[in-house]
N, C-alpha and C positions, 0 to 999 in steps of 0.2 A: 504494500500500500504506500502510495506517495505521501509526501509531507502535507501538501494541500488537502488531500483526501482525509488524512488523519486529523488535521486541524478542524475540518468541517464536521467530522464525526464527533469529536470531543466537544466542540462548541454546540453542536446540535443536541447532544445528550444532556449537556448542562441546561440548555434552554428547555428541553423536553421535561426534565425533572423539575425545574423551577416553575414552569407553567402548570404542571400537574399539582404541585404543592400550593401554588397560588389559587388554583381553581377549586381545590378540594374543600377548604373551609367554608367559603361562601355558598358553595353548592349544597353542602349538608345543612347549613343553616336555612337556606332557601326551602329545602325539602321539609324541614321541621315547621317553618312558618306556613307553608302551603297546607300541610296536614292539619295544623291548628286552625287555619281559616276554614278548611272543609268541615272540620268538627263543629265549629261555631255555626256554619251554615246549616248543618244537619240539625243542630239543637234548635236554632231559630225556626226551621221548617217544622220540627216536631211540636214546638211551642205554639206555632200558628202565627208568630210575629213576622213582620216584614223587615228585611234587612235594608239598611240605607245603601244605595248603590254608589255613593260618592267615594271619593278618595279617602283612604284611611292611612294611618301611620304604618300599618302592616303592609299595605299594598305598595307604599313608597319604598319601604325597606326591602320588599321582595324584588322590586324593580332594580334597586341598587345592587342587591346580591346577585341577581341574574346577570347584570352588566359586569360585575367583578368576575364571576365564573366564566363568562364569555371571553373576557380579556385574557384570563389564564389559559383557556382552551386555545385561543389564537396563538399565544406564545408557545404552547406545547406543540401545536401544529407546525409552526415555523421551525421549531427544533427538530421535529420528525422529518420535515422536508430537507433540512440541512444534513441530517444523518443519511438520508437516502442519496442526496447529492454527493456526499463524501464517499459513499460506497461506490457510486457510479464513477466518480472521478478517480477513486483509488484503484 
């Protein structure tokens, strides 16, 4: 394997791991908030009450967490592309 190929693989692996680490926390918190929101919706439906369809703090937090997880996934995808490019070049 050539030096440029090896450098691309190493940099890509670092980016891949960093992106996965960065996306993991927000994604798990987003899933927990989504489950909690669904539970509240089921409770409100059971109770017969109407939920306000406006913006809530939880919906804003879920949007922020989705964006953070997406950014981490993009970083991980760029790292995977660099690893593949390093293998092709090498």
